[in-house]
KOLLUMKOL-32940 format. One record per residue (C-alpha): residue in one letter; x, z, y. Coordinates in steps of 0.5 Angstrom, whole numbers, always signed. Each point is the difference from the previous one (the first is absolute). Layout:
residues N
{residuo->A x->X z->Z y->Y} $
...
//
This chain:
residues 80
{residuo->X x->-81 z->+59 y->-62} $
{residuo->X x->+1 z->-7 y->+2} $
{residuo->X x->+0 z->-5 y->-5} $
{residuo->X x->+5 z->-5 y->+1} $
{residuo->X x->-2 z->-8 y->-1} $
{residuo->X x->+5 z->-5 y->-1} $
{residuo->X x->-1 z->-6 y->+4} $
{residuo->X x->+3 z->-6 y->-2} $
{residuo->X x->+4 z->-3 y->+6} $
{residuo->X x->-3 z->-6 y->+3} $
{residuo->X x->+2 z->-7 y->-2} $
{residuo->X x->+3 z->-4 y->+5} $
{residuo->X x->-2 z->-8 y->+0} $
{residuo->X x->+6 z->-4 y->+1} $
{residuo->X x->-5 z->-5 y->+3} $
{residuo->X x->-1 z->+5 y->+6} $
{residuo->X x->+5 z->-2 y->+4} $
{residuo->X x->+0 z->-8 y->-1} $
{residuo->X x->-2 z->-4 y->+5} $
{residuo->X x->-5 z->-5 y->-1} $
{residuo->X x->-1 z->-7 y->+4} $
{residuo->X x->-7 z->-2 y->+1} $
{residuo->X x->-2 z->-7 y->+4} $
{residuo->X x->-7 z->-1 y->+3} $
{residuo->X x->-2 z->-4 y->+5} $
{residuo->X x->-2 z->+3 y->+7} $
{residuo->X x->-7 z->-1 y->-1} $
{residuo->X x->+1 z->+4 y->-7} $
{residuo->X x->+4 z->+5 y->+4} $
{residuo->X x->-6 z->+1 y->+5} $
{residuo->X x->-5 z->+0 y->-5} $
{residuo->X x->+4 z->+6 y->-4} $
{residuo->X x->+1 z->+4 y->+6} $
{residuo->X x->-8 z->-1 y->+2} $
{residuo->X x->-1 z->+2 y->-7} $
{residuo->X x->+4 z->+6 y->+1} $
{residuo->X x->-2 z->+2 y->+6} $
{residuo->X x->-8 z->+0 y->-2} $
{residuo->X x->+1 z->+1 y->-7} $
{residuo->X x->-8 z->+3 y->-1} $
{residuo->X x->-2 z->-7 y->+3} $
{residuo->X x->+4 z->-4 y->-4} $
{residuo->X x->-3 z->-3 y->-6} $
{residuo->X x->+3 z->+2 y->-7} $
{residuo->X x->+1 z->-7 y->-2} $
{residuo->X x->+4 z->-1 y->+6} $
{residuo->X x->+4 z->+6 y->-1} $
{residuo->X x->+1 z->-2 y->-7} $
{residuo->X x->+3 z->-6 y->+2} $
{residuo->X x->+5 z->+3 y->+4} $
{residuo->X x->+2 z->+4 y->-5} $
{residuo->X x->+1 z->-5 y->-5} $
{residuo->X x->+4 z->-5 y->+5} $
{residuo->X x->+5 z->+6 y->+1} $
{residuo->X x->+0 z->+1 y->-8} $
{residuo->X x->+1 z->-7 y->-1} $
{residuo->X x->+6 z->+0 y->+4} $
{residuo->X x->+3 z->+6 y->-2} $
{residuo->X x->-1 z->-1 y->-7} $
{residuo->X x->+6 z->-5 y->-1} $
{residuo->X x->+5 z->+4 y->+4} $
{residuo->X x->-2 z->+6 y->-4} $
{residuo->X x->+1 z->-3 y->-6} $
{residuo->X x->+7 z->-3 y->+2} $
{residuo->X x->+2 z->+7 y->+2} $
{residuo->X x->-2 z->+3 y->-7} $
{residuo->X x->+4 z->-6 y->-3} $
{residuo->X x->+6 z->+1 y->+4} $
{residuo->X x->+0 z->+8 y->-2} $
{residuo->X x->-1 z->-2 y->-7} $
{residuo->X x->+6 z->-5 y->-1} $
{residuo->X x->+6 z->+2 y->-3} $
{residuo->X x->+6 z->-1 y->+5} $
{residuo->X x->+5 z->-5 y->-3} $
{residuo->X x->+7 z->+2 y->-1} $
{residuo->X x->+5 z->-2 y->+5} $
{residuo->X x->+5 z->-5 y->-1} $
{residuo->X x->+7 z->+2 y->+0} $
{residuo->X x->+4 z->-2 y->+6} $
{residuo->X x->+5 z->-5 y->-2} $
//
């Protein structure tokens, strides 16, 4: 006999489909591309700095999305 295991449904993160906007200089983008092309040759400190820069730009955007999701919609004003 086969035991049936109840597997909970995977939660969907509401942020998965949101678009984040990142702004980097051309010099920074070239550095990021070079780091991604040769991760084994990229110093860990540089990778950590890239990750921190991305997180710093995304955090306010994520906070704004989360705040908008928790706000209660205001009552519509009746038309006169």
